[in-house]
Backbone bond lengths (Angstrom), bond angles and torsions (degrees), N, CA, C in turn:
res aa  C-N    CA-C-N  psi(-1)  N-CA   C-N-CA  omega(-1)  CA-C   N-CA-C  phi
1 M - - - 1.473 - - 1.517 109.43 -
2 N 1.340 118.43 139.19 1.449 122.57 179.25 1.518 110.17 -61.06
3 N 1.351 116.20 141.30 1.466 120.34 -177.33 1.522 112.14 -96.62
4 M 1.317 117.24 31.32 1.459 121.14 178.56 1.523 110.99 -59.71
5 K 1.320 115.49 142.99 1.459 121.15 176.95 1.528 109.89 -60.24
6 S 1.323 116.07 143.04 1.459 120.72 -174.74 1.523 112.38 -61.50
7 Y 1.339 117.25 -34.32 1.466 118.68 -178.16 1.523 111.57 -70.22
8 L 1.336 117.11 -31.28 1.466 119.13 176.64 1.529 110.16 -71.83
9 L 1.319 115.94 -37.96 1.460 119.47 176.50 1.528 110.57 -62.72
10 Q 1.327 116.36 -36.52 1.458 120.31 178.60 1.522 111.07 -64.49
11 V 1.332 117.32 -36.91 1.469 120.83 176.93 1.526 109.94 -62.23
12 L 1.338 116.10 -43.75 1.468 119.63 178.18 1.525 110.77 -60.52
13 K 1.322 116.91 -41.10 1.465 120.33 179.09 1.524 111.17 -62.37
14 E 1.339 116.88 -42.88 1.470 120.78 179.57 1.524 110.40 -63.00
15 L 1.315 116.83 -42.32 1.468 120.45 179.14 1.529 110.64 -66.31
16 A 1.333 116.52 -37.75 1.465 119.90 179.14 1.527 110.71 -65.33
17 L 1.341 116.99 -39.65 1.461 121.03 179.34 1.522 111.83 -65.38
18 L 1.317 117.06 -22.97 1.460 121.56 176.39 1.527 112.40 -86.44
19 G 1.323 116.72 -2.10 1.463 120.78 179.38 1.511 113.78 101.65
20 G 1.325 117.47 10.43 1.457 121.29 -173.78 1.507 116.13 -70.12
21 M 1.343 118.10 -8.22 1.460 119.52 175.14 1.527 111.37 -78.41
22 H 1.333 115.81 -21.61 1.458 119.99 -171.87 1.525 113.52 -109.70
23 Q 1.318 116.34 -23.49 1.455 119.72 -176.27 1.526 109.17 -159.99
24 F 1.339 115.13 170.98 1.455 119.35 174.00 1.524 109.31 -70.63
25 V 1.323 115.57 135.65 1.462 120.34 175.62 1.525 108.68 -113.31
26 E 1.314 115.36 142.51 1.461 121.07 -178.76 1.526 109.22 -92.93
27 I 1.309 116.56 120.23 1.454 120.49 -178.96 1.524 109.55 -157.19
28 S 1.302 116.07 140.22 1.465 120.61 176.77 1.526 109.07 -92.86
29 S 1.308 116.43 160.76 1.461 119.97 178.24 1.532 110.80 -63.39
30 L 1.362 116.65 -29.51 1.459 120.11 177.54 1.527 110.70 -67.96
31 E 1.331 116.61 -43.54 1.467 120.41 178.60 1.535 110.89 -64.05
32 L 1.320 115.65 -40.06 1.458 119.55 178.16 1.529 110.25 -65.11
33 A 1.331 115.73 -39.98 1.470 120.15 178.93 1.519 111.11 -60.75
34 E 1.324 116.77 -39.04 1.463 120.17 178.36 1.531 111.17 -66.22
35 Q 1.328 116.02 -37.49 1.461 120.06 177.65 1.526 111.25 -64.91
36 L 1.323 115.37 -38.43 1.461 120.80 -176.75 1.517 112.67 -89.08
37 Q 1.325 116.23 -7.34 1.462 122.20 -176.40 1.529 111.20 56.58
38 T 1.323 113.87 52.03 1.456 121.01 178.28 1.518 108.39 -139.86
39 S 1.322 118.32 -174.92 1.456 121.00 -178.84 1.526 110.58 -83.43
40 Q 1.321 115.27 158.51 1.473 120.30 177.91 1.525 110.40 -61.87
41 Q 1.314 117.08 -38.84 1.465 121.42 179.56 1.532 110.67 -61.99
42 T 1.331 116.06 -42.42 1.463 119.84 179.94 1.522 110.98 -67.05
43 A 1.327 117.00 -42.88 1.461 120.96 178.60 1.524 110.99 -60.80
44 S 1.317 116.35 -40.68 1.469 120.56 177.90 1.519 110.78 -62.67
45 R 1.329 115.74 -40.62 1.468 119.93 179.73 1.524 111.17 -64.93
46 Y 1.332 116.17 -38.78 1.467 119.45 178.12 1.523 110.85 -61.59
47 L 1.334 115.73 -43.78 1.468 119.57 -179.73 1.511 111.68 -65.09
48 L 1.314 116.77 -39.92 1.469 120.61 177.17 1.530 110.90 -60.07
49 T 1.326 115.78 -41.93 1.463 119.95 -179.53 1.525 111.35 -66.40
50 L 1.335 116.41 -45.40 1.463 120.43 179.64 1.520 111.20 -62.99
51 D 1.318 116.18 -38.12 1.463 120.89 178.66 1.524 110.21 -66.67
52 A 1.323 116.20 -45.22 1.469 120.58 -178.72 1.524 111.59 -63.07
53 Q 1.337 116.83 -31.87 1.458 120.95 -179.12 1.529 112.61 -92.61
54 N 1.338 116.04 6.79 1.463 122.67 174.69 1.528 113.82 66.21
55 Y 1.350 116.02 31.62 1.460 119.42 173.24 1.522 111.68 -90.66
56 I 1.330 116.59 -20.93 1.465 121.67 175.67 1.525 108.54 -137.27
57 T 1.318 114.93 162.91 1.457 121.12 171.11 1.524 107.47 -126.46
58 R 1.328 116.68 145.30 1.469 119.92 -173.78 1.523 111.32 -129.21
59 Q 1.333 114.27 146.64 1.456 123.12 169.67 1.524 107.07 -127.60
60 F 1.318 116.66 140.76 1.459 119.68 -173.74 1.523 111.19 -106.06
61 G 1.362 115.12 127.28 1.455 121.56 176.67 1.516 110.34 -98.38
62 V 1.320 115.68 -163.93 1.461 120.58 -178.70 1.521 111.06 -70.23
63 K 1.329 117.72 -48.25 1.455 121.34 -177.38 1.524 113.36 -114.02
64 K 1.316 115.73 -29.82 1.461 119.66 -176.87 1.525 110.12 -126.84
65 Q 1.303 115.57 172.54 1.456 121.21 177.47 1.517 110.02 -113.27
66 L 1.320 115.40 152.18 1.451 122.32 176.33 1.527 107.92 -103.05
67 I 1.319 116.60 128.45 1.461 121.23 -175.13 1.521 109.94 -128.22
68 Q 1.307 115.74 135.59 1.468 121.14 173.54 1.526 108.81 -133.37
69 I 1.325 115.67 142.17 1.458 121.17 177.88 1.528 109.16 -76.99
70 T 1.319 117.05 133.91 1.461 121.71 -179.57 1.531 110.57 -80.27
71 D 1.329 115.62 173.29 1.466 120.08 176.56 1.524 110.69 -59.69
72 K 1.319 117.03 -36.70 1.460 120.67 178.00 1.528 111.02 -62.88
73 G 1.322 116.05 -41.34 1.456 120.16 177.85 1.512 112.50 -67.22
74 I 1.335 116.33 -39.20 1.463 121.00 178.35 1.521 110.43 -63.49
75 D 1.337 116.48 -41.12 1.467 119.92 178.29 1.528 111.02 -60.26
76 L 1.322 116.51 -39.13 1.461 120.54 179.33 1.531 110.92 -65.21
77 L 1.322 116.83 -42.60 1.462 120.56 177.88 1.523 111.22 -64.80
78 K 1.321 117.09 -35.06 1.462 120.33 177.18 1.519 110.94 -65.08
79 Q 1.327 117.24 -38.31 1.463 120.90 176.10 1.526 110.39 -61.46
80 E 1.330 115.71 -42.99 1.458 120.37 179.55 1.531 110.31 -64.33
81 Y 1.312 116.22 -41.21 1.464 121.43 178.51 1.530 110.77 -61.37
82 T 1.337 116.42 -42.55 1.460 121.24 179.69 1.522 111.31 -61.65
83 L 1.331 116.49 -39.82 1.460 120.00 178.51 1.532 111.57 -63.14
84 F 1.326 116.39 -43.34 1.460 119.22 179.30 1.530 110.90 -67.35
85 Q 1.332 116.73 -35.25 1.459 119.75 175.25 1.521 110.68 -57.98
86 Q 1.336 115.40 -45.55 1.460 119.84 -178.21 1.523 111.24 -64.72
87 I 1.335 116.60 -36.69 1.463 120.03 179.01 1.524 110.58 -60.04
88 F 1.329 116.87 -48.22 1.458 120.13 -176.86 1.526 112.13 -77.86
89 E 1.343 116.48 -25.70 1.454 119.62 177.27 1.530 111.77 -71.48
90 M 1.347 117.17 -16.46 1.463 119.62 -177.35 1.519 112.38 -64.00
91 M 1.335 117.52 -8.70 1.458 120.20 171.48 1.521 110.60 -74.50
92 H 1.342 116.08 -18.01 1.458 120.97 -175.95 1.529 112.73 -125.40
93 K 1.315 117.60 -29.55 1.454 120.16 -178.95 1.527 110.17 -156.99
94 I 1.322 115.28 156.51 1.454 121.70 -178.28 1.522 108.26 -127.40
95 H 1.313 116.11 136.62 1.464 121.67 179.31 1.524 110.06 -103.03
96 F 1.314 115.64 137.71 1.459 121.78 173.64 1.525 109.16 -124.11
97 H 1.315 115.04 144.62 1.463 120.67 174.12 1.524 107.67 -118.73
98 G 1.311 117.08 135.87 1.454 119.84 -179.49 1.515 111.29 -165.52
99 H 1.328 115.23 -170.09 1.462 119.09 178.51 1.526 109.91 -133.37
100 I 1.312 115.24 154.68 1.452 122.49 -175.22 1.530 110.50 -70.89
101 V 1.340 115.33 135.53 1.466 121.07 174.10 1.526 108.40 -134.57
102 S 1.320 114.93 158.97 1.458 119.73 177.06 1.517 109.87 -83.86
103 G 1.338 115.76 145.11 1.448 120.45 176.62 1.520 110.70 -94.21
104 L 1.319 115.58 -163.84 1.463 121.57 -178.80 1.527 111.79 -94.37
105 G 1.329 115.89 5.08 1.453 119.15 179.61 1.510 114.34 84.10
106 E 1.349 117.22 6.95 1.466 120.12 -178.12 1.524 112.63 -83.81
107 G 1.344 117.05 -17.75 1.458 120.77 -175.68 1.507 113.11 -58.47
108 T 1.319 116.54 -40.88 1.459 120.16 -179.18 1.529 110.73 -63.94
109 Y 1.307 116.12 -42.79 1.472 120.60 179.89 1.520 111.08 -59.36
110 Y 1.326 116.52 -47.98 1.460 119.66 -175.29 1.532 112.36 -71.48
111 T 1.312 117.46 -40.97 1.471 119.55 -177.55 1.520 112.37 -70.31
112 E 1.330 117.89 -14.33 1.455 120.14 178.78 1.535 112.59 -98.47
113 Q 1.332 117.30 -0.27 1.466 120.15 177.72 1.533 109.78 -70.71
114 P 1.330 118.02 127.91 1.475 121.03 -175.90 1.525 113.77 -54.45
115 G 1.345 117.01 -37.91 1.457 119.75 -178.30 1.508 113.26 -64.95
116 Y 1.325 116.42 -32.98 1.466 121.28 175.26 1.527 110.40 -80.85
117 L 1.326 114.98 -46.47 1.462 120.44 -172.54 1.523 111.42 -58.05
118 T 1.328 116.77 -43.79 1.466 120.41 179.72 1.525 111.38 -60.84
119 Q 1.330 115.79 -41.90 1.467 119.61 -178.98 1.527 111.64 -70.77
120 F 1.326 116.93 -38.10 1.464 119.93 177.04 1.526 110.29 -58.82
121 Q 1.318 115.68 -46.16 1.463 119.55 -178.36 1.531 111.58 -65.50
122 E 1.332 115.92 -40.48 1.461 120.45 -177.43 1.521 112.45 -71.92
123 K 1.339 116.80 -40.52 1.460 120.15 -170.76 1.532 113.64 -99.65
124 L 1.327 117.14 -28.14 1.468 119.83 179.08 1.519 111.74 -100.49
125 H 1.333 115.56 -13.15 1.471 122.16 177.45 1.528 112.81 65.91
126 F 1.329 115.20 31.70 1.462 118.67 168.80 1.527 108.86 -156.20
127 R 1.317 114.98 154.02 1.467 121.22 175.21 1.526 107.25 -92.64
128 P 1.319 117.11 116.64 1.465 118.04 -175.72 1.527 112.66 -70.64
129 H 1.314 114.41 143.42 1.460 119.71 170.79 1.523 107.36 -65.47
130 P 1.326 118.68 140.30 1.470 119.87 -179.16 1.531 112.27 -54.19
131 G 1.321 115.01 132.71 1.458 120.17 177.27 1.517 112.35 101.14
132 T 1.325 114.13 168.95 1.464 120.98 177.49 1.522 109.45 -124.08
133 L 1.325 114.62 156.10 1.460 120.21 171.36 1.520 107.24 -101.94
134 N 1.316 116.42 126.02 1.461 121.90 -176.94 1.521 110.64 -101.15
135 V 1.327 115.14 129.21 1.464 121.77 179.74 1.526 108.05 -123.26
136 E 1.308 116.36 123.50 1.468 120.61 177.52 1.524 109.29 -93.36
137 I 1.324 115.62 124.35 1.461 120.80 -179.78 1.526 109.51 -100.03
138 E 1.332 115.69 163.87 1.458 120.21 175.89 1.529 109.34 -64.91
139 Y 1.322 115.71 149.67 1.468 120.48 -176.08 1.526 111.49 -56.07
140 I 1.333 116.98 -39.47 1.465 120.28 -176.78 1.524 111.81 -65.44
141 E 1.349 117.31 -25.34 1.460 119.79 -178.89 1.524 112.98 -74.90
142 R 1.330 117.13 -3.57 1.462 119.37 172.66 1.528 110.65 -60.32
143 N 1.326 116.12 -25.65 1.471 119.59 176.93 1.527 111.00 -59.01
144 K 1.325 116.35 -35.94 1.459 120.15 178.22 1.530 110.87 -67.27
145 L 1.330 116.29 -32.74 1.453 119.22 177.79 1.521 111.33 -63.62
146 R 1.334 116.80 -35.32 1.461 120.14 177.28 1.529 110.26 -64.16
147 V 1.329 116.05 -38.47 1.465 119.93 175.65 1.527 109.79 -63.52
148 L 1.319 115.83 -45.01 1.463 120.78 -177.83 1.522 111.63 -59.80
149 R 1.313 116.43 -39.44 1.460 120.57 -176.98 1.532 113.04 -71.96
150 Q 1.308 117.46 -9.00 1.458 120.09 175.93 1.531 111.87 -78.22
151 Y 1.339 116.26 -12.26 1.466 120.97 -180.00 1.538 109.63 -97.86
152 D 1.317 115.12 153.87 1.460 119.75 -174.52 1.522 113.54 -69.01
153 G 1.318 116.51 -42.53 1.457 119.18 -177.81 1.513 112.38 68.04
154 I 1.319 115.85 -165.42 1.465 123.22 -178.89 1.529 107.30 -109.86
155 L 1.307 115.76 114.46 1.462 120.43 -174.46 1.530 111.12 -82.29
156 I 1.313 115.04 123.22 1.460 122.34 169.00 1.531 105.19 -101.34
157 Q 1.307 116.04 108.73 1.459 120.15 -169.55 1.526 112.62 -73.57
158 E 1.329 113.86 150.76 1.458 118.61 176.10 1.522 109.53 -68.68
159 Y 1.308 115.62 158.02 1.466 120.00 177.49 1.520 108.56 -151.37
160 K 1.319 114.89 163.82 1.460 120.34 -175.69 1.523 110.78 -121.84
161 T 1.309 114.23 145.40 1.460 121.49 169.75 1.538 106.89 -115.39
162 K 1.306 116.10 -175.33 1.466 119.18 179.54 1.529 111.05 -63.90
163 N 1.318 115.61 -29.48 1.461 119.33 -170.91 1.525 115.10 -101.45
164 R 1.330 116.84 -24.23 1.472 117.24 -174.03 1.515 111.51 -163.65
165 T 1.334 113.76 171.16 1.462 121.46 175.29 1.521 108.79 -109.43
166 F 1.318 116.13 132.61 1.460 121.80 176.03 1.532 107.73 -102.39
167 G 1.327 115.62 119.15 1.457 120.83 -174.07 1.520 113.57 -68.63
168 G 1.323 114.82 157.58 1.458 120.22 177.92 1.519 112.29 -74.02
169 V 1.309 115.91 156.28 1.458 121.35 176.77 1.532 109.21 -136.19
170 I 1.311 115.35 155.75 1.463 122.18 175.14 1.521 107.84 -107.94
171 C 1.311 116.35 133.57 1.467 121.26 179.22 1.527 110.61 -118.21
172 F 1.305 114.94 150.70 1.459 122.51 170.47 1.522 107.55 -133.79
173 H 1.312 116.01 139.09 1.456 119.18 173.57 1.529 109.18 -61.44
174 A 1.313 116.00 145.32 1.465 120.08 -173.82 1.518 110.70 -151.84
175 E 1.306 114.06 171.83 1.462 122.68 169.95 1.521 108.08 -136.90
176 I 1.318 116.08 143.09 1.456 121.16 172.33 1.514 106.68 -120.04
177 N 1.318 115.74 116.55 1.476 120.06 -174.16 1.530 110.06 47.63
178 S 1.330 115.19 42.37 1.478 124.25 175.80 1.531 114.01 75.06
179 I 1.338 118.60 7.39 1.460 121.45 177.15 1.524 109.52 -96.24
180 K 1.341 116.94 135.42 1.463 123.01 -177.00 1.519 111.75 -59.33
181 A 1.348 115.39 134.86 1.459 120.92 179.87 1.523 108.75 -161.65
182 A 1.321 115.76 -174.68 1.463 122.68 172.44 1.517 107.92 -148.11
183 I 1.321 116.25 141.41 1.456 120.12 175.80 1.525 108.38 -89.03
184 V 1.335 115.62 143.89 1.455 122.08 -177.84 1.526 108.20 -119.63
185 L 1.346 116.08 118.67 1.462 121.49 -178.98 1.521 109.76 -121.13
186 P 1.322 118.56 129.34 1.469 119.12 175.67 1.520 110.88 -63.03
187 T 1.322 117.26 143.68 1.467 120.19 -178.30 1.521 111.07 -68.50
188 R 1.307 117.07 -29.64 1.458 119.43 175.83 1.513 109.38 -76.14
189 T 1.329 116.98 151.56 1.458 121.43 -179.04 1.518 109.47 -54.52
190 H 1.312 114.67 130.62 1.471 119.85 -174.67 1.521 107.74 -137.01
191 H 1.330 116.01 97.43 1.465 120.35 -177.31 1.527 109.29 -85.09
192 S 1.293 115.56 96.42 1.461 119.58 -176.27 1.521 109.81 -148.21
193 T 1.305 115.81 156.47 1.468 120.71 173.75 1.531 110.59 -104.06
194 I 1.333 116.61 11.81 1.460 121.56 178.45 1.521 109.52 -102.75
195 L 1.318 116.85 121.27 1.460 122.47 175.00 1.523 108.29 -98.82
196 E 1.337 116.20 136.77 1.461 121.16 179.45 1.522 109.87 -111.12
197 F 1.314 115.44 131.15 1.462 121.21 -178.16 1.523 110.16 -122.33
198 I 1.332 115.17 142.11 1.456 121.77 169.43 1.521 107.65 -115.99
199 S 1.327 115.38 161.71 1.466 119.30 -175.15 1.522 108.53 -161.99
200 P 1.320 117.56 156.19 1.465 118.34 172.01 1.528 111.95 -68.61
201 Y 1.329 117.11 -10.66 1.459 121.97 -178.56 1.530 111.10 -108.60
202 H 1.309 115.73 158.72 1.462 120.79 167.88 1.529 105.33 -76.55
203 L 1.318 115.36 99.45 1.465 119.75 -167.26 1.532 113.53 -62.65
204 R 1.307 117.71 -39.42 1.473 118.70 179.91 1.531 110.83 -60.08
205 E 1.340 115.15 -41.40 1.469 118.64 -179.35 1.519 110.67 -73.52
206 K 1.344 116.17 -43.06 1.464 120.47 -177.93 1.525 111.20 -63.23
207 L 1.335 116.28 -41.37 1.471 121.30 -178.66 1.523 112.27 -85.35
208 K 1.338 115.69 -15.32 1.469 121.38 -176.85 1.529 110.14 56.88
209 V 1.332 114.96 53.73 1.461 120.80 -177.66 1.523 110.34 -121.56
210 E 1.329 114.29 157.95 1.457 122.16 175.65 1.521 107.91 -132.13
211 D 1.326 116.18 172.20 1.456 120.21 177.64 1.525 110.64 -53.38
212 G 1.334 115.07 134.52 1.465 120.52 179.64 1.512 114.12 95.72
213 D 1.344 117.62 -18.24 1.466 119.91 179.67 1.528 110.22 -71.50
214 E 1.324 115.96 142.40 1.461 120.55 -179.74 1.527 111.30 -85.89
215 V 1.325 115.16 142.41 1.470 121.27 177.28 1.529 108.78 -139.18
216 T 1.316 114.41 158.91 1.455 121.62 174.63 1.512 108.76 -118.41
217 S 1.303 116.91 129.15 1.471 120.45 179.14 1.526 109.32 -116.25
218 T 1.316 115.09 145.81 1.463 122.78 176.74 1.509 107.92 -120.55
219 I 1.326 116.14 122.90 1.459 122.08 179.78 1.519 108.52 -104.57
220 Y 1.329 117.29 124.81 1.456 122.05 -178.77 1.534 109.36 -93.77
221 L 1.320 116.05 127.62 1.457 120.67 -172.31 1.519 113.74 -86.30
222 Q 1.326 116.65 -13.45 1.453 120.20 177.81 1.521 108.69 -95.57
223 S 1.320 116.93 127.01 1.463 119.67 -178.29 1.522 111.98 -77.52
């Protein structure tokens, strides 16, 4: 995400609301200052900075200036729009960004256990390909996991065999780079930055990814 100062981004938003994404808008630095509730000198400085960084282009008239937002400025506003979309979409879905990592090889063992497999097919409506795809997220994105755990999800109940107990897990329908999947979370507290996904597909082959490749996952909160 661009590290532009928030006050400069606010100037771009004000210009966009006046129609500056589509055409030149006529505005004086004094009028802009009133919109921003700042001084005329400060507003002029903001415009100079945006112009120098190629976020706007200006033409000067007799009393006022004509300003239009450049493609670079529009791209920045689109990034901001996308962030706000994600904020409000978190009532329905959560996005994670991460990169592919190798697991310990236990995914295949667990996904082939009859007690899990039957429940996956019944509740997720697909038979998972053996194994899981592991995605490591940034440490700060663990905050999103706390949000995710506030939702009920799809419970895969624990079960016992003669030799051991297999713990319960919570699943949510998901997509990884738009490919159908489901995230699998242990019901017990699990402080980790590794997300595990199952899918009817061999995800590494379907996505054509290797360790270190970046992926985007979308977790759907409605079962």
